[in-house]
C-alpha positions in Angstrom: -0.1 0.0 0.0 1.3 3.5 -1.0 2.1 5.6 2.1 0.3 9.2 1.9 1.4 12.1 3.8 -0.7 14.8 5.4 -1.4 16.9 2.4 -2.4 14.1 0.3 0.8 13.6 -1.5 2.7 10.5 -1.9 5.1 10.6 1.1 8.4 10.2 -1.0 7.2 13.0 -3.2 6.4 15.2 -0.3 9.7 14.6 1.4 11.6 15.3 -1.9 9.5 18.6 -2.3 10.7 19.7 1.2 14.1 18.8 0.6 14.3 20.7 -2.8 12.8 23.8 -1.0 15.4 23.8 1.8 18.2 23.3 -0.6 17.0 26.3 -2.7 16.6 28.3 0.5 20.3 27.6 1.6 21.5 28.6 -1.8 19.9 32.1 -1.3 22.0 33.0 1.9 21.1 30.7 4.8 20.0 27.3 5.9 16.3 27.0 5.1 15.8 30.9 5.1 14.4 30.8 1.5 11.6 28.4 2.7 10.8 30.7 5.5 10.7 33.8 3.1 8.5 32.0 0.7 5.9 30.9 3.4 2.7 32.8 2.5 1.3 34.9 5.0 -1.9 32.9 5.1 0.2 29.9 6.1 1.8 31.6 9.0 -1.7 33.0 10.1 -3.2 29.6 9.8 -0.4 27.9 11.8 -0.7 30.5 14.6 -4.4 29.9 14.9 -3.8 26.1 15.1 -1.1 26.7 17.8 -3.4 29.1 19.8 -6.3 26.8 19.6 -4.0 24.0 21.1 -2.0 26.0 23.5 -5.0 28.0 25.2 -6.7 24.9 26.4 -3.3 23.2 27.2 -2.3 26.3 29.5 -5.8 25.8 31.2 -5.3 22.2 31.7 -1.8 22.7 33.2 -3.1 25.3 35.7 -6.1 23.3 36.7 -4.2 20.2 37.4 -1.5 22.1 39.2 -4.0 23.8 41.3 -5.2 20.3 42.9 -2.2 20.1 45.3 -2.2 24.1 45.8 -6.0 23.9 46.8 -5.1 21.0 49.3 -2.2 22.8 50.9 -4.5 25.9 51.4 -7.1 23.7 53.2 -4.2 22.1 55.4 -3.1 25.7 56.2 -6.3 26.1 58.4 -5.3 23.2 60.5 -2.1 24.6 62.1 1.7 24.9 61.4 2.6 21.4 61.9 0.0 19.9 59.5 0.9 22.7 57.0 4.6 22.1 57.2 4.2 18.3 56.9 1.9 18.5 53.9 4.2 21.1 52.1 7.2 18.7 52.6 5.1 15.6 51.7 4.0 17.4 48.3 7.3 18.3 47.5 8.7 15.0 48.3 6.0 13.4 46.0 6.6 15.5 43.2 10.2 14.8 43.1 10.0 11.0 43.6 6.7 10.1 41.9 4.7 12.6 39.9 7.7 14.0 38.0 8.9 10.5 37.0 5.3 9.6 35.8 5.0 12.9 34.0 8.3 12.5 32.1 7.5 8.8 31.2 4.1 9.7 29.8 5.5 12.7 27.6 6.9 9.7 25.5 3.5 9.6 24.1 3.9 13.0 22.5 6.4 11.5 20.1 4.9 8.2 19.3 0.9 9.3 19.5 1.8 12.6 17.7 3.8 11.0 14.8 1.4 8.2 14.5 -1.6 10.5 14.2 0.4 12.6 11.5 1.0 9.5 9.6 -2.8 8.6 9.7 -2.0 5.3 11.6 -5.0 6.1 13.8 -5.2 2.8 15.4 -1.7 3.0 16.8 -2.7 5.9 19.2 -4.8 3.5 21.2 -2.1 0.9 21.2 0.7 3.3 22.2 -1.6 4.6 25.1 -2.4 1.2 26.4 1.1 0.4 26.3 2.0 3.4 28.3 -0.5 3.0 30.9 0.7 -0.8 31.4 4.3 0.5 32.1 3.3 3.5 34.2 0.8 1.3 36.4 3.9 -1.2 36.9 6.1 1.6 37.7 3.6 3.3 40.3 4.2 0.1 42.5 7.6 0.9 43.5 7.0 4.6 43.4 4.3 3.9 45.9 6.5 2.0 48.2 8.7 5.0 48.4 5.7 7.3 49.3 4.7 4.8 51.8 8.1 5.1 53.5 8.2 8.9 53.2 8.7 9.5 57.1 11.5 6.9 57.3 13.4 8.5 54.3 13.0 12.2 55.5 14.0 11.4 58.9 17.0 9.6 57.7 17.9 12.7 55.6 17.9 14.9 58.7 14.3 16.3 58.5 12.5 17.1 61.8 10.7 14.0 63.2 7.4 15.5 63.8 7.1 17.0 60.4 8.5 13.8 58.8 5.7 11.8 60.4 3.0 14.3 59.2 4.6 14.1 55.7 4.7 10.2 55.9 1.0 10.2 56.7 0.0 12.7 54.1 1.7 10.7 51.5 0.3 7.3 52.4 -3.1 8.7 51.8 -2.1 10.1 48.5 -0.9 6.8 47.1 -4.0 5.9 45.3 -3.6 9.1 43.2 -0.2 7.9 42.1 -1.8 5.2 40.1 -4.4 7.6 38.7 -2.0 10.2 37.9 0.0 8.0 35.6 -3.1 6.9 33.7 -4.2 10.6 33.5 -0.9 11.6 31.8 -1.4 8.9 29.2 -5.1 9.9 28.5 -4.1 13.6 28.3 -1.5 12.9 25.6 -3.8 10.5 23.6 -6.3 13.4 23.3 -3.7 16.0 22.8 -1.8 14.7 20.2 -4.9 14.3 18.0 -5.6 18.0 18.5 -8.5 17.2 20.7 -7.9 19.4 23.8 -11.2 20.8 24.9 -12.4 17.7 26.7 -9.2 17.7 28.8 -10.0 21.1 29.7 -13.5 20.6 30.5 -12.7 17.5 32.7 -9.9 19.2 34.5 -12.1 22.1 35.2 -14.9 19.9 36.6 -12.4 17.9 38.6 -11.0 21.2 40.2 -14.4 22.5 41.2 -15.4 19.1 42.6 -12.0 18.8 44.4 -12.8 22.0 46.6 -15.8 20.0 47.7 -14.0 16.9 48.4 -11.4 18.9 50.6 -14.0 20.5 52.7 -16.0 17.2 53.2 -13.0 15.0 54.1 -11.3 17.6 56.2 -14.1 19.4 58.1 -17.1 17.0 57.7 -15.4 13.7 58.1 -12.7 15.3 60.4 -9.8 13.5 58.7 -7.5 16.7 59.0 -4.5 16.6 56.5 -5.1 12.9 55.7 -8.5 14.2 54.1 -6.7 16.6 51.7 -4.4 13.9 50.4 -7.4 11.6 50.1 -9.2 14.5 48.2 -6.3 14.7 45.6 -6.4 10.9 45.0 -10.1 10.9 44.5 -9.9 14.0 42.2 -7.4 12.3 40.1 -9.4 9.2 39.7 -12.5 11.3 38.9 -10.4 13.0 36.0 -9.6 9.8 34.7 -13.1 8.3 34.7 -14.5 11.3 33.2 -11.7 11.1 30.2 -12.4 7.2 29.9 -16.0 7.8 29.5 -15.5 10.4 26.8 -13.0 8.4 24.9 -15.3 5.4 24.7 -18.5 7.2 23.6 -17.1 10.1 21.6 -17.2 9.7 17.7 -14.0 11.9 17.6 -12.1 9.0 19.1 -13.7 6.3 17.1 -10.7 6.0 14.8 -8.2 6.0 17.4 -9.7 4.0 20.2 -10.9 0.5 19.5 -11.1 -0.7 23.1 -8.6 -2.8 25.0 -6.2 -4.8 22.7 -3.7 -7.6 23.3 -1.3 -5.7 21.0 -0.6 -3.5 23.7 1.3 -6.3 25.5 3.8 -6.5 22.5 6.6 -4.0 21.8 6.6 -2.7 25.3 10.3 -2.1 24.9 9.7 0.4 22.2 7.9 2.7 24.6 10.3 2.1 27.5 13.4 3.0 25.3 11.6 6.5 24.6 10.0 6.9 28.1 13.2 6.4 30.1 15.1 9.3 28.8 11.8 11.4 28.7 11.5 10.9 32.3 15.4 11.7 32.8 15.0 14.8 30.6 12.1 16.4 32.8 13.3 15.2 36.2 16.8 16.7 35.7 15.0 20.2 35.3 12.4 19.7 37.8 14.9 18.5 40.5 17.5 21.4 40.1 14.7 24.0 41.1 13.9 21.9 44.1 17.7 21.6 45.1 17.9 25.4 45.0 15.2 25.5 47.8 17.1 22.8 49.8 20.3 24.7 49.4 18.7 27.9 50.8 18.4 26.2 54.1 22.2 26.2 54.4 22.6 29.9 53.9 22.8 32.5 57.0 19.4 33.5 58.1 17.9 30.1 56.5 14.3 31.0 57.6 14.3 34.0 55.4 16.2 32.5 52.5 14.1 29.5 52.5 10.7 31.5 52.7 11.9 33.7 49.9 13.0 31.0 47.6 9.9 29.0 48.3 7.9 32.1 47.2 10.1 32.4 44.2 9.8 28.8 43.1 6.1 28.9 43.5 5.8 32.0 41.4 8.0 30.3 38.8 6.0 27.2 38.6 2.7 29.3 38.3 4.2 30.9 35.2 5.8 27.8 34.0 2.3 26.3 33.4 2.0 28.9 30.7 5.1 27.5 29.1 4.0 23.9 29.5 0.7 24.7 27.4 2.9 26.2 24.8 5.4 23.2 24.8 2.7 20.8 24.5 1.2 22.7 21.5 4.5 22.8 19.6 5.3 19.2 20.5 1.9 18.0 18.9 2.2 20.3 15.8 6.0 19.1 15.3 5.1 15.4 15.7 2.0 15.5 13.6 3.9 17.3 10.7 6.9 15.0 10.7 4.7 12.0 11.1 2.9 13.0 7.8 6.4 13.5 6.1 5.9 17.3 5.9 9.2 18.7 7.0 8.4 22.2 6.0 5.3 22.4 8.3 7.4 21.2 11.1 9.9 24.1 10.5 7.0 26.6 10.0 5.6 25.3 13.4 8.8 25.8 15.4 9.3 29.4 14.0 5.7 30.6 14.6 5.8 29.3 18.2 9.2 30.7 18.9 7.7 34.2 17.9 4.8 33.7 20.1 6.8 32.7 23.1 9.1 35.6 22.8 6.2 37.9 22.9 4.5 35.8 25.8 8.0 35.9 27.7 8.3 39.6 27.3 5.0 40.3 28.4 5.3 38.0 31.6 8.7 39.5 32.3 7.5 43.2 32.2 4.4 42.3 34.3 6.8 40.5 36.8 8.9 43.7 37.2 5.8 45.9 37.4 4.4 43.9 40.4 7.7 43.4 42.3 6.8 45.6 45.1 3.4 44.1 45.8 3.9 40.5 45.1 5.5 39.6 48.4 2.6 40.9 50.3 0.4 38.1 49.0 2.7 35.7 50.7 3.7 37.6 53.8 3.3 40.6 56.1 7.1 40.6 57.0 8.5 43.8 55.7 11.9 41.8 55.3 10.5 39.1 53.2 8.5 41.7 51.1 11.6 43.7 50.3 13.6 40.5 49.6 10.9 39.4 47.2 11.0 42.6 45.5 14.6 42.4 44.8 14.2 38.9 43.4 11.6 39.7 40.9 14.0 41.0 38.1 15.8 37.7 38.3 12.4 35.9 38.1 11.4 37.8 35.2 14.5 36.8 33.4 14.3 33.1 34.4 10.5 33.1 33.3 11.5 34.4 29.8 14.3 31.8 29.5 12.1 29.1 30.8 9.4 29.6 28.4 12.0 29.8 25.6 13.6 26.4 26.6 10.2 24.8 27.3 9.0 25.3 23.7 12.3 24.2 22.3 12.0 21.2 24.5 8.5 20.5 23.4 9.7 20.6 19.8 12.5 18.1 20.8 9.7 15.6 22.2 7.9 16.1 18.9 11.0 15.1 17.1 12.0 12.2 19.6 15.1 13.7 20.9 14.7 12.7 24.5 18.0 11.1 24.6 19.9 14.1 23.4 17.8 16.5 25.7 18.6 14.3 28.6 22.2 15.1 28.2 21.6 18.6 27.6 19.7 19.1 30.7 22.2 17.2 32.5 25.2 19.5 31.5 23.1 22.6 31.6 21.7 22.2 35.3 24.3 19.9 37.0 27.6 20.9 35.3 26.7 24.5 35.1 23.6 25.6 36.9 24.0 24.0 40.4 27.8 24.7 40.5 27.3 28.2 39.7 24.4 28.7 42.2 26.9 27.2 44.8 29.7 29.6 43.8 27.4 32.7 43.8 25.6 31.8 46.9 28.3 30.4 49.2 31.7 31.6 47.8 30.6 35.2 46.5 28.2 35.6 49.2 25.3 36.7 47.1 22.8 34.5 49.0 19.6 33.4 47.7 19.9 35.6 44.8 23.1 33.8 43.8 21.2 30.5 44.0 18.6 31.8 41.4 21.4 33.4 39.3 22.9 29.9 39.0 19.5 28.5 37.7 19.5 31.3 35.2 22.9 30.2 34.1 21.6 26.7 33.5 18.6 28.0 31.6 20.9 30.0 29.3 23.0 26.9 28.6 20.0 24.8 27.9 18.6 27.5 25.7 21.7 27.9 23.6 22.2 24.2 23.2 18.6 23.6 22.1 18.7 26.5 19.6 22.0 25.1 18.1 20.4 21.7 17.8 17.4 23.1 16.0 19.4 25.4 13.8 21.5 22.5 12.4 18.7 20.0 12.0 18.1 18.5 8.7 14.3 18.5 8.9 13.8 16.4 5.9 15.8 13.6 7.5 13.9 14.1 10.8 10.6 13.5 8.7 12.2 10.4 7.3 13.3 9.2 10.8 9.6 9.8 11.9 8.1 7.8 9.2 10.4 4.9 9.9 9.6 5.2 13.6 5.7 5.0 13.0 6.2 2.0 10.7 8.5 0.3 13.2 6.4 0.8 16.2 3.2 -0.4 14.3 4.8 -3.8 13.8 3.5 -6.3 16.3 6.0 -9.0 17.3 3.8 -11.8 18.7 5.5 -14.8 20.1 
């Protein structure tokens, strides 16, 4: 059977056309610049509309799903300082050891499902998703054991015994949510990669509203205290899963991509694992570096002030980062779809349009961050020293937010191409060879304090951004399209015993 690309052309013909256009572009003064100049304005506008249509709901989804733990911590805050400290520590520990790993593993579907959808191998989206769910459910077992022993691990690491005990109790009640979270990441990517994002937004919105009720009932009506908020998180994740499963099974829009449970999902599991492991490493390296900065702040003089300000900075950074996550998810989908269909020109156009969008978004966020620098600290504290320190940190946050959005979009494009292995090494070098050592140098040897720690993170983001820009600039996109076609054909082959 003849393979057909996304524009209805024979795939080999489409690849050849893209290659010829890029060659002509390079002959006129730059790698691929002729292709970009010849792009009609209508194509650019249309691509922009597609990305906004994708990114808008995905930003909402990121904010809503992130808010579940934030809302839970807010309820715990009314129970006293000890429950609040325990829940905050437990949430951070769970994010580092469990949720970030599952998030990273699930992001491999952005490559597999995205390229399969572009190649019109619609049935493979369901197969890839079921394979991912099998792997993530199995992985959730050892991750749950880690959460079950949270108090022992934290006490061994030198944390306060009472706070560690509270954290351990909180995480034990959140274990059911670990299994739901893994499935949820798979379902989100399954719908996202076929450009069907509004059901994810609706289900996340409904879950967030109901989550507030769960927290109230479990904490105050049933008297479960901080355990009730952890249980509410678990129940809310499962509710979101149930809503999406119901939608996928009854919606006509998923009739081509979901044919029910299949035994094919048990074969070729290694093809998913090979991509999922570097995906997890890629994301975890970045997430862990930010958490490490907060831990290092506890070793500075006046650790209470430094930790408070760095925690506020990190929370602010994560809030803005949700916008970048949505943009990164959108470009990942667009690049994967175009490469899967063999349209290298479309992939290049998608990356360049999104880069323009993220520069505008990052500049706007940076300006707003600087404008609110004198009032932002008042939302978190009444201490004049904390408020003043936060105000002095805000320009650094503005710069890091801009760089973070930039690298998040480039990382999303990399996931669409399947470059997870390369990006894992880039993140390792950027954050642990450059970022953390620079943070240590600035904070402890040059005595810049918490601002020095954040300057180290900015150094890491800068190196990561330069590396990703270099990789994108020297990429042969026609060859990437061929690789995507080969990958979709290889992963669609079922090796039965």
